[in-house]
Structures are given as C-alpha cells and as structure tokens.
N, C-alpha and C positions, 0 to 999 in steps of 0.2 A: 666301416663306411668309407668308400674311396673318396667321396667328396669332402671328407673332413681332413684329408692329408694336405700338406703344402706341396708345391711342385718339387722342391729338392727331396722330399720324403718319398716321392714316387720311385725314383731309381734306387733308393736305399732299401725300401721295404718290399717292393714287388719284385718277383723273380720270374724267369721264364716258365716255371712250373706253378705259379700262382693261378688260382681260378677266380674269375670274375663271375658274380651272381647277379643276373638281371631279373628283377621282378617284372612280370608282364601281366597286365590285367585287362580290364574293360570297364566302361561306364554304361550300364544297361539295367533295364528293369529286372528285379528279382521278386516280383509279387509285391503285395502291399506291406509285407512285414520286414523285408530286407532292403538296405540302402542300395542306391545305384552303383556305389563303388565297392560292392561286396567282393568282386574278383580282385580288386586292388588290395583290399584288406587281407584277403587270403594269400595272395602272392607275396606281399610284404611280410606277413606274419610267418609264413612257412620259411621264407628266406632268412629272417632273423633267427628262427629256430635252427636252421641248418648251420648258420654261422656260429651260433652258440655251441652246437654239438660238434661240428666237424671243422670249424674255422682254423684251429691250430694244426690239426693233422693234415689238412689239405690246403692251408694258406688261402682261405676264402676271403674275398672282398666284395661288399655289396655295392652295386651300381645304383644310380638314381632310377626310379621306377618309370617304366613305359606304361602309361595308364589307360590309353584308349586303343581298342583293338578292333576286331571284326565282329560286329554285332547286328548284322542285317536281320537276323531272325527275330529280333526284338524291336525293330525300328517303328513298329506301330505304337509304342508306348512313349509318352512324354518323358523327356530326360535322357533317353537312350542316345548315345553318341557312337557313331561307327565310322571308321576310316574305309575308304575303298581298298580293295585288294592291292591295287597298284601303289597307293600311297603307303599302306602298311609295309609292303615289301621294300619300298624305297627307303623309308625311315629306318627300318631295321638294318638294311645294307649300309646306310650312312653311319649308324652307330657302330657297326662292325668295322667300317673303314677307319673311323676315328680311334677305335681300340687298337687296331693294327698300327696306326700312325703314332699314337701318343703314349702307348703303354708297353712295357717290356714283355708282357705275357700274351699268349695267343689262345688261352683257354677260357671258354665262356659256357656257363650253365644258365640257361633261361628257365626261370621258375614260372610256369605258365598257369595263371589262375583262371583262365577262361577257355573252356573246351572248344569254342568257335575259332580260336586261333590255331588249333592243332594242325589242320590240313595244310595251311599255308606254311607253317613252320617246317613240316617234313620236307618240303621242296626247298625252302630257303636254306636250311642247314647244309644241304648238299652244295648249293651254289656258293655259300660262304666258305666252305672247305675248298671247293674247286677254284674259285676266283681270288680268294684272299688268304688261303691257307690258314683259316681260322678254325681251330679245333673246338667244336661246339656241340652241345646236346640240349634237349628240352626235357625238363621234368614236369610231369603232369600230376600234381599232388593227390588228387582224388583217386587216380589209378594206383599210385604208390601205396595209398592207404588200404586198398583192397575193398572188401564189401561194405555196403552202406547199411546203416541201422534200419533202413526202411524195408517193409515187406512188399512194397509196390515199386514199379519202375521209377527210378530216382534220377532224373536228368537235369532239372534246373529248379533252384529255389526250394528244393525238398528237404528231406531229413539230413542229408550229408552237408549241404551248404549251410543250412540253418544251424546244425550242430557245431560246425567249425567256427561259425560266427559267434555262437554263444560262448565258445571257449576263448576266442581271440578278442572280441569286441561286443560283449553282451549288452552294453548300453545302446548299441545301434540296432538291436533287434526289437521290433515292435511285436512282442509276443501276443498282445491283445488283438492284433490284426491278422493273425495266421488264418488263412482261408481254408475251407474244406478242399481236399484234393480231388482232382478229376479221376475218372476211372482209368484213363490212359490205355484204353483198349487197342489203340492203333500205334502205340509207342514201339512195340516190337517190329511192326511192319515198316513204319515210316522213319524210324531213327536208329534202331539197334541192329537191323539186318545188315550184316557185313557184305552181302552180295550185291547190294544196290544202294545208291545214294539219292535221296530226295531233298529238295530245298524246304525242309520243314520250318514251321514258324510257331511261336508261342502264343499267337492269337488264334490258333486252330483249335476249336472246341473239342475235336476228337482226341487231342493230345493234352491240352492244358486247361486250367481254370485260373483266371486272373493272372496269367503269365507263368503259373507254376506247373511243372511236370514232376510230380512226386508228392510226398505227404510230410510237410514240415511239422505237423503235430507230433510226429514220432521222434523229433529232434530232442537232444539234451546236451548240456555242457559236458557231461561225463563222456558221452559218445564223441563229442568234438575233441576233447583232450586225448582220448584213446586213438582217434584217427590221426591227430597231429603227431603223436608218438610213433605210430606206424610209418607215417610219411618220413619222419626224420631217420628212423632206423633203416628203411629201405633205400634212402638216398645215399647212404655211405658207400655201398658197392658201386653205385652209379658214378659217383665222383671218382672213385678209384679207377673205374673203367675209362672214364674220360681222360685221365692222365696216361693210361696205357695207350689210348688211341693217339696221343700226341706223338709218340715215337713212330707211328705208322702213317701219319698224315702226309700225303703227297709222295710216298715212296714209289719209285718206278716198278713196274711189273718185271718179274723174272729174277 
C-alpha cells in the first residue's frame, strides 16, 4: 500500500521500474442482491490478489481507490453515483500528473472493476502517454477471467459478478434477494454487437430485470474463486508487457 509509506521511504523503496496499481470502481445499482460498491470491492480485491501474487516479481504498489466512475446506464436507480465524462477524464489526468510529479516511477496499471469505464480509458491512456509520458495500461478483470459460469448473456449483476462477490465479500451478497433473470433477447443486438454502439440502460425491460442482465442464480463462491485465480494468472504477462512498453514509450520514429 503506497499510502502506508512515509515520505523518505518513497525514494528508497520505489524505483523507475516499479508498477503502481490503481483500483478503479463505480458506485451503482447491481440489482437487489449486490451492494452499490460491488465494482469497488472487485477492483480492490483483484488488486490485492495481484499484489500478493506478483508484487515481488514486478514491484507492485497499490494506490488509493478511485471509487466513482461512469455509470449513466444505471442512473435511474437510487444510490447510483456517476461522474460526467469530462470530470472523470479530468480527475484521472490529475492523478496521473501527481504520479509523474511526486513518484519515481512512470508505470501505472489500472484495475478496472466497471465495464462502463472502459471506453473512456482507451482514449485516456493514449493521452497520458502522449502528454505525460506515463506508461499505463488498464486491466479488465472479467475479461481476464474468460468465460462466465452463466448459460445466458452475463453483462451486469449476473453470475460472474455475483460469483466473484461470493468469493471476495460473501457477507455483502443478499442471496435471498436474487431476482429471476430477464430473457435478455435484445442483449446481443443492443450491447454485444461490436459493429454498432447504442446507449443501452439497465432499466430497459428488453435487456434487464430489476437492473440485472444475466442470471445470478447460477453464481457460486467456487466459480468466483476460480475466476479470481484465472484473473491473477492472466495478469502476469500483462504486467510484464507493461514493463516492456516502458522502454519504447515516446521513442522517435525511424
């Protein structure tokens, strides 16, 4: 935990090749059975697991969590908090500027617990590299884990998220409140089609039931632990690639 160091320890313990890990989450509805901070719990839990497994090899340091993200698709639900795109980008850039100013490393791995942050991150990472020479990447844990335990489209609050929460924070899962899943007949056309982007929402009855897109009844702690294990294993080569990229960042052409 970077925040547990004293200021003289920063220059003694961090090196130019150290990697900072930033958990990035969201505060948003996840159906009646999961808490608003599910994406924060996931981002922090995966980051802790990465530091435990890869911390010595890659000299990983965990930053304080960035807890509120881009959640407009859930803003119909009480409790959902969402930044504007402009504010989200501004805050991440300010964090990046402070990293460059205050720390000896320029390597940043963002552990993104919320899929709605992804599109903005893809553009921001290029700007951080171009404007600040910050060598950064974003890891998306559920994609690192591969397939979901669900047999239906599993986008939000379904088997994958519920399983990982049962593994990381079972006391926060209201299993008696798990709702029947929606048919999700329009998920492929409105969400998963890579050829077109729609501003889909989780209050659309064609996609979701009580804010859920997926089937949380198929979740289990066993599935969650297996997913977490796959996330951690898959992250190792990504962290190695991040360090390889450091040598090439900002190199002139030719």
